[in-house]
FIKOL-647004 format. One record per atom (N, C-alpha, C): residue number from 1; x, y negated, z; residue in three letters; atom name. Coordinates in nm, 3 decimals, padded with zeros to 5 digits, m for minus. Layout:
<recs>
k_px_py_pz_r_a
NUM_X_Y_Z_ala_CA
...
</recs>
This chain:
<recs>
k_px_py_pz_r_a
1_00.050_00.127_m00.047_unk_N
1_m00.045_00.043_00.031_unk_CA
1_00.072_m00.141_00.004_unk_C
2_00.026_m00.233_m00.082_unk_N
2_00.114_m00.321_m00.047_unk_CA
2_00.155_m00.436_00.059_unk_C
3_00.239_m00.504_00.036_unk_N
3_00.266_m00.583_00.190_unk_CA
3_00.158_m00.711_00.157_unk_C
4_00.119_m00.756_00.265_unk_N
4_00.086_m00.933_00.265_unk_CA
4_00.194_m01.017_00.301_unk_C
5_00.136_m01.122_00.208_unk_N
5_00.308_m01.227_00.259_unk_CA
5_00.195_m01.297_00.416_unk_C
6_00.302_m01.386_00.544_unk_N
6_00.200_m01.423_00.629_unk_CA
6_00.268_m01.563_00.622_unk_C
7_00.250_m01.620_00.654_unk_N
7_00.231_m01.802_00.638_unk_CA
7_00.163_m01.881_00.766_unk_C
8_00.291_m01.892_00.843_unk_N
8_00.254_m02.018_00.971_unk_CA
8_00.168_m02.134_00.867_unk_C
9_00.083_m02.141_00.993_unk_N
9_00.030_m02.228_00.928_unk_CA
9_00.016_m02.311_01.130_unk_C
10_00.081_m02.439_01.032_unk_N
10_00.144_m02.596_01.171_unk_CA
10_00.007_m02.585_01.152_unk_C
11_00.008_m02.722_01.340_unk_N
11_m00.161_m02.788_01.338_unk_CA
11_m00.205_m02.884_01.237_unk_C
12_m00.308_m02.864_01.257_unk_N
12_m00.341_m02.965_01.067_unk_CA
12_m00.541_m02.988_01.174_unk_C
13_m00.524_m03.141_01.068_unk_N
13_m00.719_m03.162_01.074_unk_CA
13_m00.802_m03.161_00.987_unk_C
14_m00.876_m03.154_00.920_unk_N
14_m00.942_m03.106_00.829_unk_CA
14_m01.064_m03.233_00.846_unk_C
15_m01.091_m03.337_00.765_unk_N
15_m01.189_m03.392_00.775_unk_CA
15_m01.296_m03.467_00.681_unk_C
16_m01.409_m03.542_00.709_unk_N
16_m01.483_m03.528_00.541_unk_CA
16_m01.475_m03.651_00.534_unk_C
17_m01.463_m03.730_00.426_unk_N
17_m01.449_m03.809_00.302_unk_CA
17_m01.494_m03.937_00.395_unk_C
18_m01.652_m03.965_00.505_unk_N
18_m01.707_m04.103_00.534_unk_CA
18_m01.611_m04.092_00.708_unk_C
19_m01.504_m03.981_00.743_unk_N
19_m01.469_m03.957_00.910_unk_CA
19_m01.323_m04.048_00.790_unk_C
20_m01.276_m04.010_00.734_unk_N
20_m01.122_m04.003_00.646_unk_CA
20_m01.119_m04.188_00.655_unk_C
21_m01.204_m04.243_00.581_unk_N
21_m01.295_m04.382_00.571_unk_CA
21_m01.212_m04.463_00.667_unk_C
22_m01.322_m04.400_00.787_unk_N
22_m01.363_m04.425_00.931_unk_CA
22_m01.167_m04.499_00.964_unk_C
23_m01.089_m04.404_00.934_unk_N
23_m00.947_m04.376_00.979_unk_CA
23_m00.866_m04.474_00.880_unk_C
24_m00.870_m04.466_00.776_unk_N
24_m00.781_m04.515_00.689_unk_CA
24_m00.838_m04.617_00.573_unk_C
25_m00.950_m04.601_00.679_unk_N
25_m01.006_m04.724_00.568_unk_CA
25_m01.091_m04.737_00.414_unk_C
26_m01.150_m04.819_00.416_unk_N
26_m01.243_m04.787_00.288_unk_CA
26_m01.148_m04.773_00.145_unk_C
27_m01.055_m04.829_00.121_unk_N
27_m00.991_m04.842_00.000_unk_CA
27_m00.847_m04.674_m00.008_unk_C
28_m00.887_m04.635_00.113_unk_N
28_m00.800_m04.549_00.089_unk_CA
28_m00.788_m04.384_m00.009_unk_C
29_m00.741_m04.334_m00.020_unk_N
29_m00.751_m04.173_m00.109_unk_CA
29_m00.623_m04.040_m00.031_unk_C
30_m00.695_m04.002_m00.026_unk_N
30_m00.654_m03.910_m00.008_unk_CA
30_m00.593_m03.814_m00.079_unk_C
31_m00.419_m03.831_m00.034_unk_N
31_m00.352_m03.775_m00.167_unk_CA
31_m00.225_m03.700_m00.174_unk_C
32_m00.226_m03.572_m00.243_unk_N
32_m00.186_m03.451_m00.193_unk_CA
32_m00.007_m03.464_m00.234_unk_C
33_00.011_m03.427_m00.053_unk_N
33_00.135_m03.449_m00.042_unk_CA
33_00.253_m03.299_m00.111_unk_C
34_00.173_m03.193_m00.104_unk_N
34_00.258_m03.037_m00.147_unk_CA
34_00.094_m02.930_m00.146_unk_C
35_00.094_m02.902_m00.281_unk_N
35_00.005_m02.772_m00.295_unk_CA
35_m00.042_m02.677_m00.233_unk_C
36_m00.068_m02.618_m00.146_unk_N
36_m00.098_m02.435_m00.053_unk_CA
36_m00.129_m02.367_m00.085_unk_C
37_m00.066_m02.208_m00.046_unk_N
37_m00.089_m02.123_m00.100_unk_CA
37_m00.269_m02.075_m00.174_unk_C
38_m00.354_m02.165_m00.056_unk_N
38_m00.422_m02.120_m00.129_unk_CA
38_m00.488_m02.187_m00.226_unk_C
39_m00.570_m02.166_m00.350_unk_N
39_m00.613_m02.234_m00.441_unk_CA
39_m00.748_m02.381_m00.420_unk_C
40_m00.631_m02.464_m00.485_unk_N
40_m00.734_m02.615_m00.462_unk_CA
40_m00.686_m02.701_m00.359_unk_C
41_m00.590_m02.553_m00.266_unk_N
41_m00.575_m02.625_m00.044_unk_CA
41_m00.449_m02.687_m00.139_unk_C
42_m00.452_m02.839_m00.007_unk_N
42_m00.312_m02.919_m00.018_unk_CA
42_m00.326_m02.968_00.096_unk_C
43_m00.174_m03.032_00.151_unk_N
43_m00.078_m03.122_00.276_unk_CA
43_m00.111_m03.233_00.171_unk_C
44_m00.179_m03.341_00.237_unk_N
44_m00.152_m03.447_00.196_unk_CA
44_m00.120_m03.542_00.268_unk_C
45_m00.060_m03.621_00.194_unk_N
45_00.023_m03.746_00.249_unk_CA
45_m00.049_m03.822_00.397_unk_C
46_m00.197_m03.793_00.427_unk_N
46_m00.230_m03.883_00.558_unk_CA
46_m00.179_m03.833_00.620_unk_C
47_m00.180_m03.873_00.782_unk_N
47_m00.125_m03.806_00.946_unk_CA
47_m00.279_m03.932_01.008_unk_C
48_m00.259_m03.846_01.128_unk_N
48_m00.310_m03.905_01.256_unk_CA
48_m00.309_m03.857_01.369_unk_C
49_m00.279_m03.887_01.481_unk_N
49_m00.236_m03.883_01.607_unk_CA
49_m00.412_m03.825_01.651_unk_C
50_m00.354_m03.710_01.791_unk_N
50_m00.488_m03.609_01.795_unk_CA
50_m00.483_m03.709_01.956_unk_C
51_m00.563_m03.703_02.015_unk_N
51_m00.550_m03.801_02.164_unk_CA
51_m00.601_m03.631_02.296_unk_C
52_m00.576_m03.631_02.365_unk_N
52_m00.667_m03.513_02.497_unk_CA
52_m00.616_m03.647_02.580_unk_C
53_m00.702_m03.559_02.631_unk_N
53_m00.731_m03.554_02.810_unk_CA
53_m00.587_m03.649_02.903_unk_C
54_m00.512_m03.467_02.802_unk_N
54_m00.370_m03.517_02.953_unk_CA
54_m00.220_m03.573_02.821_unk_C
55_m00.288_m03.513_02.723_unk_N
55_m00.101_m03.646_02.630_unk_CA
55_m00.172_m03.616_02.460_unk_C
56_m00.100_m03.648_02.367_unk_N
56_m00.133_m03.752_02.215_unk_CA
56_m00.081_m03.676_02.134_unk_C
57_m00.054_m03.586_02.087_unk_N
57_00.064_m03.512_01.930_unk_CA
57_00.016_m03.618_01.884_unk_C
58_00.072_m03.649_01.824_unk_N
58_00.175_m03.788_01.687_unk_CA
58_00.184_m03.741_01.597_unk_C
59_00.152_m03.834_01.456_unk_N
59_00.218_m03.757_01.290_unk_CA
59_00.127_m03.613_01.264_unk_C
60_m00.004_m03.592_01.303_unk_N
60_m00.031_m03.451_01.252_unk_CA
60_m00.136_m03.456_01.102_unk_C
61_m00.067_m03.386_01.020_unk_N
61_m00.142_m03.365_00.906_unk_CA
61_m00.315_m03.338_00.865_unk_C
62_m00.311_m03.387_00.767_unk_N
62_m00.435_m03.384_00.680_unk_CA
62_m00.420_m03.294_00.584_unk_C
63_m00.571_m03.171_00.593_unk_N
63_m00.531_m03.082_00.478_unk_CA
63_m00.690_m03.142_00.418_unk_C
64_m00.581_m03.128_00.295_unk_N
64_m00.691_m03.131_00.141_unk_CA
64_m00.808_m03.011_00.106_unk_C
65_m00.877_m02.967_00.016_unk_N
65_m01.008_m03.128_00.002_unk_CA
65_m01.089_m03.158_00.115_unk_C
66_m01.158_m03.212_00.160_unk_N
66_m01.190_m03.322_00.246_unk_CA
66_m01.375_m03.183_00.231_unk_C
67_m01.382_m03.166_00.411_unk_N
67_m01.445_m03.081_00.449_unk_CA
67_m01.585_m03.138_00.468_unk_C
68_m01.634_m03.074_00.555_unk_N
68_m01.810_m03.085_00.525_unk_CA
68_m01.823_m03.135_00.645_unk_C
69_m01.740_m03.096_00.803_unk_N
69_m01.734_m03.198_00.883_unk_CA
69_m01.568_m03.151_00.981_unk_C
70_m01.506_m03.243_01.050_unk_N
70_m01.419_m03.269_01.133_unk_CA
70_m01.398_m03.141_01.154_unk_C
71_m01.214_m03.073_01.175_unk_N
71_m01.185_m02.986_01.280_unk_CA
71_m01.075_m02.991_01.235_unk_C
72_m00.998_m02.947_01.397_unk_N
72_m00.857_m02.989_01.480_unk_CA
72_m00.858_m02.870_01.472_unk_C
73_m00.723_m02.787_01.420_unk_N
73_m00.641_m02.659_01.426_unk_CA
73_m00.533_m02.615_01.501_unk_C
74_m00.459_m02.577_01.635_unk_N
74_m00.380_m02.651_01.741_unk_CA
74_m00.359_m02.464_01.720_unk_C
75_m00.209_m02.490_01.833_unk_N
75_m00.180_m02.341_01.845_unk_CA
75_m00.266_m02.345_01.966_unk_C
76_m00.250_m02.248_02.130_unk_N
76_m00.293_m02.249_02.189_unk_CA
76_m00.141_m02.344_02.292_unk_C
77_m00.007_m02.354_02.233_unk_N
77_00.088_m02.414_02.353_unk_CA
77_00.004_m02.512_02.329_unk_C
78_m00.026_m02.674_02.147_unk_N
78_m00.091_m02.806_02.148_unk_CA
78_m00.210_m02.787_02.234_unk_C
79_m00.295_m02.715_02.244_unk_N
79_m00.376_m02.714_02.358_unk_CA
79_m00.366_m02.704_02.509_unk_C
80_m00.297_m02.698_02.500_unk_N
80_m00.215_m02.707_02.674_unk_CA
80_m00.111_m02.840_02.706_unk_C
81_m00.012_m02.898_02.620_unk_N
81_m00.052_m02.995_02.606_unk_CA
81_m00.132_m03.097_02.563_unk_C
82_m00.234_m03.133_02.495_unk_N
82_m00.312_m03.176_02.432_unk_CA
82_m00.465_m03.189_02.609_unk_C
83_m00.462_m03.096_02.668_unk_N
83_m00.560_m03.092_02.773_unk_CA
83_m00.676_m03.034_02.772_unk_C
84_m00.669_m02.959_02.640_unk_N
84_m00.809_m02.915_02.630_unk_CA
84_m00.765_m02.800_02.637_unk_C
85_m00.950_m02.713_02.613_unk_N
85_m00.911_m02.506_02.636_unk_CA
85_m00.912_m02.509_02.496_unk_C
86_m00.799_m02.358_02.487_unk_N
86_m00.764_m02.336_02.389_unk_CA
86_m00.908_m02.254_02.276_unk_C
87_m00.968_m02.263_02.242_unk_N
87_m01.097_m02.262_02.188_unk_CA
87_m01.074_m02.146_02.080_unk_C
88_m01.020_m02.004_02.067_unk_N
88_m01.000_m01.981_01.974_unk_CA
88_m01.125_m01.846_01.843_unk_C
89_m01.141_m02.002_01.748_unk_N
89_m01.247_m01.921_01.685_unk_CA
89_m01.236_m01.907_01.548_unk_C
90_m01.319_m01.888_01.482_unk_N
90_m01.296_m01.887_01.283_unk_CA
90_m01.303_m02.036_01.205_unk_C
91_m01.203_m02.035_01.145_unk_N
91_m01.178_m02.178_01.082_unk_CA
91_m01.385_m02.212_01.076_unk_C
92_m01.387_m02.365_01.063_unk_N
92_m01.526_m02.390_01.027_unk_CA
92_m01.612_m02.342_01.180_unk_C
93_m01.607_m02.336_01.267_unk_N
93_m01.706_m02.256_01.360_unk_CA
93_m01.648_m02.327_01.446_unk_C
94_m01.707_m02.458_01.511_unk_N
94_m01.639_m02.553_01.616_unk_CA
94_m01.761_m02.616_01.747_unk_C
95_m01.880_m02.585_01.673_unk_N
95_m02.006_m02.588_01.814_unk_CA
95_m01.925_m02.482_01.931_unk_C
96_m01.922_m02.622_02.017_unk_N
96_m01.867_m02.559_02.146_unk_CA
96_m01.769_m02.552_02.190_unk_C
97_m01.640_m02.638_02.043_unk_N
97_m01.550_m02.599_02.065_unk_CA
97_m01.465_m02.738_02.181_unk_C
98_m01.364_m02.815_02.206_unk_N
98_m01.299_m02.843_02.274_unk_CA
98_m01.358_m02.997_02.201_unk_C
99_m01.377_m03.145_02.261_unk_N
99_m01.353_m03.301_02.208_unk_CA
99_m01.236_m03.320_02.206_unk_C
100_m01.204_m03.427_02.087_unk_N
100_m01.065_m03.460_02.113_unk_CA
100_m01.107_m03.579_02.008_unk_C
101_m00.970_m03.702_02.067_unk_N
101_m01.014_m03.842_01.926_unk_CA
101_m00.920_m03.823_01.807_unk_C
102_m00.933_m03.871_01.749_unk_N
102_m00.882_m03.901_01.593_unk_CA
102_m00.818_m04.064_01.579_unk_C
103_m00.722_m04.084_01.599_unk_N
103_m00.627_m04.217_01.600_unk_CA
103_m00.544_m04.232_01.450_unk_C
104_m00.662_m04.368_01.318_unk_N
104_m00.604_m04.429_01.235_unk_CA
104_m00.529_m04.462_01.240_unk_C
105_m00.446_m04.527_01.147_unk_N
105_m00.455_m04.650_01.158_unk_CA
105_m00.543_m04.788_01.161_unk_C
106_m00.699_m04.761_01.043_unk_N
106_m00.805_m04.837_01.014_unk_CA
106_m00.903_m04.745_01.197_unk_C
107_m00.895_m04.690_01.264_unk_N
107_m00.964_m04.679_01.296_unk_CA
107_m00.975_m04.507_01.362_unk_C
108_m01.080_m04.560_01.447_unk_N
108_m01.092_m04.400_01.585_unk_CA
108_m01.222_m04.294_01.587_unk_C
109_m01.145_m04.188_01.581_unk_N
109_m01.327_m04.094_01.621_unk_CA
109_m01.258_m04.042_01.778_unk_C
110_m01.441_m04.062_01.794_unk_N
110_m01.398_m03.935_01.918_unk_CA
110_m01.476_m03.802_01.886_unk_C
111_m01.435_m03.687_01.881_unk_N
111_m01.530_m03.549_01.821_unk_CA
111_m01.594_m03.520_01.972_unk_C
112_m01.693_m03.456_01.949_unk_N
112_m01.719_m03.411_02.134_unk_CA
112_m01.626_m03.234_02.074_unk_C
113_m01.678_m03.250_01.974_unk_N
113_m01.653_m03.104_01.926_unk_CA
113_m01.523_m03.060_01.857_unk_C
114_m01.419_m02.952_01.733_unk_N
114_m01.386_m02.968_01.691_unk_CA
114_m01.275_m02.916_01.701_unk_C
115_m01.170_m02.921_01.798_unk_N
115_m01.058_m02.861_01.818_unk_CA
115_m01.072_m02.714_01.946_unk_C
116_m01.043_m02.613_01.780_unk_N
116_m01.012_m02.516_01.827_unk_CA
116_m00.882_m02.422_01.780_unk_C
117_m00.857_m02.224_01.795_unk_N
117_m00.686_m02.264_01.776_unk_CA
117_m00.747_m02.109_01.677_unk_C
118_m00.728_m02.188_01.564_unk_N
118_m00.762_m02.102_01.429_unk_CA
118_m00.681_m01.929_01.453_unk_C
119_m00.856_m01.829_01.446_unk_N
119_m00.882_m01.738_01.451_unk_CA
119_m00.764_m01.628_01.377_unk_C
120_m00.613_m01.583_01.350_unk_N
120_m00.564_m01.512_01.280_unk_CA
120_m00.625_m01.460_01.157_unk_C
121_m00.639_m01.498_01.104_unk_N
121_m00.657_m01.405_00.989_unk_CA
121_m00.554_m01.416_00.811_unk_C
122_m00.681_m01.292_00.700_unk_N
122_m00.588_m01.283_00.629_unk_CA
122_m00.712_m01.348_00.560_unk_C
123_m00.675_m01.342_00.402_unk_N
123_m00.732_m01.430_00.236_unk_CA
123_m00.720_m01.331_00.153_unk_C
124_m00.822_m01.294_00.100_unk_N
124_m00.788_m01.137_00.032_unk_CA
124_m00.958_m01.203_m00.099_unk_C
125_m00.919_m01.204_m00.204_unk_N
125_m01.008_m01.183_m00.316_unk_CA
125_m01.083_m01.028_m00.337_unk_C
126_m01.188_m01.023_m00.396_unk_N
126_m01.271_m00.890_m00.400_unk_CA
126_m01.168_m00.745_m00.401_unk_C
127_m01.112_m00.771_m00.517_unk_N
127_m00.977_m00.696_m00.569_unk_CA
127_m00.891_m00.655_m00.456_unk_C
128_m00.848_m00.747_m00.393_unk_N
128_m00.734_m00.733_m00.259_unk_CA
128_m00.838_m00.609_m00.140_unk_C
129_m00.911_m00.645_m00.104_unk_N
129_m01.042_m00.589_m00.054_unk_CA
129_m01.048_m00.423_m00.049_unk_C
130_m01.097_m00.458_m00.186_unk_N
130_m01.088_m00.310_m00.283_unk_CA
130_m00.964_m00.197_m00.221_unk_C
131_m00.912_m00.229_m00.204_unk_N
131_m00.769_m00.225_m00.262_unk_CA
131_m00.661_m00.129_m00.150_unk_C
132_m00.723_m00.242_m00.064_unk_N
132_m00.681_m00.245_00.107_unk_CA
132_m00.815_m00.197_00.128_unk_C
133_m00.914_m00.156_00.082_unk_N
133_m01.022_m00.023_00.186_unk_CA
133_m01.101_m00.095_00.337_unk_C
134_m01.135_m00.225_00.273_unk_N
134_m01.166_m00.383_00.370_unk_CA
134_m01.308_m00.464_00.293_unk_C
135_m01.375_m00.501_00.427_unk_N
135_m01.449_m00.611_00.337_unk_CA
135_m01.414_m00.754_00.384_unk_C
136_m01.532_m00.799_00.413_unk_N
136_m01.545_m00.960_00.413_unk_CA
136_m01.636_m00.942_00.603_unk_C
137_m01.504_m01.005_00.724_unk_N
137_m01.502_m00.964_00.829_unk_CA
137_m01.455_m00.849_00.863_unk_C
138_m01.431_m00.742_00.864_unk_N
138_m01.396_m00.659_00.919_unk_CA
138_m01.275_m00.721_01.027_unk_C
139_m01.198_m00.601_01.119_unk_N
139_m01.136_m00.704_01.256_unk_CA
139_m01.017_m00.558_01.177_unk_C
140_m00.877_m00.619_01.155_unk_N
140_m00.832_m00.517_01.129_unk_CA
140_m00.630_m00.543_01.206_unk_C
141_m00.534_m00.470_01.194_unk_N
141_m00.422_m00.483_01.268_unk_CA
141_m00.335_m00.528_01.142_unk_C
142_m00.205_m00.600_01.183_unk_N
142_m00.109_m00.631_01.076_unk_CA
142_00.008_m00.610_01.201_unk_C
143_00.124_m00.483_01.069_unk_N
143_00.232_m00.513_01.185_unk_CA
143_00.352_m00.534_01.091_unk_C
144_00.418_m00.623_01.137_unk_N
144_00.498_m00.733_01.148_unk_CA
144_00.695_m00.617_01.193_unk_C
145_00.806_m00.628_01.126_unk_N
145_00.910_m00.568_01.072_unk_CA
145_00.980_m00.677_01.100_unk_C
146_01.022_m00.726_01.212_unk_N
146_01.105_m00.863_01.183_unk_CA
146_01.218_m00.801_01.349_unk_C
147_01.345_m00.812_01.246_unk_N
147_01.464_m00.749_01.336_unk_CA
147_01.447_m00.806_01.475_unk_C
148_01.424_m00.751_01.607_unk_N
148_01.431_m00.826_01.718_unk_CA
148_01.298_m00.857_01.750_unk_C
149_01.204_m00.893_01.639_unk_N
149_01.051_m00.961_01.704_unk_CA
149_00.927_m00.841_01.637_unk_C
150_00.944_m00.709_01.622_unk_N
150_00.872_m00.637_01.573_unk_CA
150_00.729_m00.637_01.647_unk_C
151_00.659_m00.653_01.605_unk_N
151_00.485_m00.695_01.695_unk_CA
151_00.300_m00.603_01.550_unk_C
152_00.285_m00.583_01.668_unk_N
152_00.141_m00.568_01.579_unk_CA
152_00.024_m00.658_01.614_unk_C
153_m00.007_m00.743_01.524_unk_N
153_m00.105_m00.839_01.546_unk_CA
153_m00.277_m00.775_01.578_unk_C
154_m00.341_m00.778_01.699_unk_N
154_m00.502_m00.720_01.594_unk_CA
154_m00.547_m00.840_01.666_unk_C
155_m00.684_m00.800_01.608_unk_N
155_m00.813_m00.924_01.595_unk_CA
155_m00.783_m00.973_01.499_unk_C
156_m00.726_m00.926_01.370_unk_N
156_m00.695_m01.033_01.217_unk_CA
156_m00.798_m01.005_01.176_unk_C
157_m00.867_m01.107_01.153_unk_N
157_m01.048_m01.100_01.028_unk_CA
157_m00.993_m01.133_00.918_unk_C
158_m01.060_m01.038_00.832_unk_N
158_m01.038_m00.957_00.693_unk_CA
158_m01.166_m01.110_00.660_unk_C
159_m01.128_m01.211_00.549_unk_N
159_m01.170_m01.284_00.510_unk_CA
159_m01.157_m01.288_00.324_unk_C
160_m01.284_m01.298_00.237_unk_N
160_m01.277_m01.191_00.167_unk_CA
160_m01.313_m01.327_00.069_unk_C
161_m01.295_m01.360_m00.046_unk_N
161_m01.386_m01.500_m00.149_unk_CA
161_m01.287_m01.400_m00.279_unk_C
162_m01.398_m01.524_m00.399_unk_N
162_m01.293_m01.505_m00.491_unk_CA
162_m01.176_m01.567_m00.563_unk_C
163_m01.211_m01.715_m00.436_unk_N
163_m01.082_m01.764_m00.446_unk_CA
163_m01.016_m01.777_m00.371_unk_C
164_m00.988_m01.733_m00.293_unk_N
164_m00.895_m01.679_m00.239_unk_CA
164_m00.770_m01.647_m00.331_unk_C
165_m00.634_m01.621_m00.212_unk_N
165_m00.563_m01.563_m00.286_unk_CA
165_m00.449_m01.522_m00.140_unk_C
166_m00.446_m01.435_m00.127_unk_N
166_m00.359_m01.301_m00.067_unk_CA
166_m00.271_m01.348_00.041_unk_C
167_m00.280_m01.383_00.190_unk_N
167_m00.192_m01.415_00.279_unk_CA
167_m00.304_m01.368_00.404_unk_C
168_m00.187_m01.385_00.557_unk_N
168_m00.221_m01.329_00.635_unk_CA
168_m00.208_m01.523_00.699_unk_C
169_m00.283_m01.595_00.778_unk_N
169_m00.227_m01.702_00.875_unk_CA
169_m00.206_m01.701_00.986_unk_C
170_m00.141_m01.719_01.077_unk_N
170_m00.041_m01.723_01.204_unk_CA
170_m00.086_m01.858_01.247_unk_C
171_m00.058_m01.909_01.377_unk_N
171_m00.049_m02.024_01.401_unk_CA
171_00.109_m02.040_01.421_unk_C
172_00.167_m02.158_01.481_unk_N
172_00.331_m02.159_01.520_unk_CA
172_00.304_m02.043_01.674_unk_C
173_00.274_m01.994_01.754_unk_N
173_00.283_m01.972_01.934_unk_CA
173_00.327_m01.845_01.826_unk_C
174_00.280_m01.772_01.725_unk_N
174_00.231_m01.657_01.666_unk_CA
174_00.350_m01.583_01.561_unk_C
175_00.388_m01.684_01.522_unk_N
175_00.464_m01.700_01.437_unk_CA
175_00.626_m01.705_01.530_unk_C
176_00.639_m01.777_01.652_unk_N
176_00.742_m01.738_01.667_unk_CA
176_00.795_m01.631_01.776_unk_C
177_00.661_m01.582_01.816_unk_N
177_00.668_m01.413_01.892_unk_CA
177_00.667_m01.341_01.812_unk_C
178_00.688_m01.385_01.642_unk_N
178_00.664_m01.229_01.572_unk_CA
178_00.819_m01.279_01.502_unk_C
179_00.901_m01.355_01.545_unk_N
179_01.041_m01.393_01.458_unk_CA
179_01.017_m01.406_01.335_unk_C
180_00.902_m01.523_01.293_unk_N
180_00.904_m01.506_01.105_unk_CA
180_00.980_m01.669_01.088_unk_C
181_01.098_m01.649_00.996_unk_N
181_01.117_m01.740_00.896_unk_CA
181_01.184_m01.709_00.792_unk_C
182_01.160_m01.820_00.693_unk_N
182_01.120_m01.745_00.536_unk_CA
182_01.000_m01.700_00.499_unk_C
183_00.979_m01.605_00.413_unk_N
183_00.866_m01.566_00.344_unk_CA
183_00.918_m01.412_00.447_unk_C
184_00.828_m01.421_00.486_unk_N
184_00.715_m01.323_00.597_unk_CA
184_00.641_m01.188_00.507_unk_C
185_00.618_m01.056_00.533_unk_N
185_00.527_m00.980_00.510_unk_CA
185_00.492_m00.909_00.604_unk_C
186_00.349_m00.828_00.569_unk_N
186_00.309_m00.772_00.716_unk_CA
186_00.201_m00.627_00.590_unk_C
187_00.220_m00.537_00.708_unk_N
187_00.145_m00.421_00.633_unk_CA
187_00.034_m00.415_00.700_unk_C
188_m00.119_m00.379_00.663_unk_N
188_m00.220_m00.357_00.714_unk_CA
188_m00.228_m00.183_00.840_unk_C
189_m00.281_m00.280_00.908_unk_N
189_m00.294_m00.125_00.949_unk_CA
189_m00.447_m00.141_01.026_unk_C
190_m00.515_00.013_01.025_unk_N
190_m00.597_m00.012_01.027_unk_CA
190_m00.669_00.166_01.130_unk_C
</recs>
């Protein structure tokens, strides 16, 4: 069975167009700095400060394109730094998650919810899912065999969509635990 590229997803923010205009001003544009591995997704040139009850994390990247709702994705370590609960959720599931404030050059937004620790997941096309014998929503394990830091990630959600590219996403805490550096690959374990 083929291996899965494992990528580290650093802290980042998603916003909608209206929120972006509040934070950056009415004439501001969400501009591409670099494309990401998932088709159509990109790191923008825009950055925000994320303010929690305890501390602030400065210069956090906004990813594009615009989303329906704001979402701040951090590691569990970042959540402790901010002073918010480390609520582990799938992307988009922000109901009841931690509140934070976003500060931009033109304005601020108080989010009553939206700060999460993203649940580790694998993006797959339907063809990939068939090859691996899994379906959307399945929970699997992925074995990492990095020298000195081998481990098996459990509770990995399989996300299947035609417009995805095969890759697993983990946060910086998980990446450090597995000794990930450069291009690393994992093996799906059922």
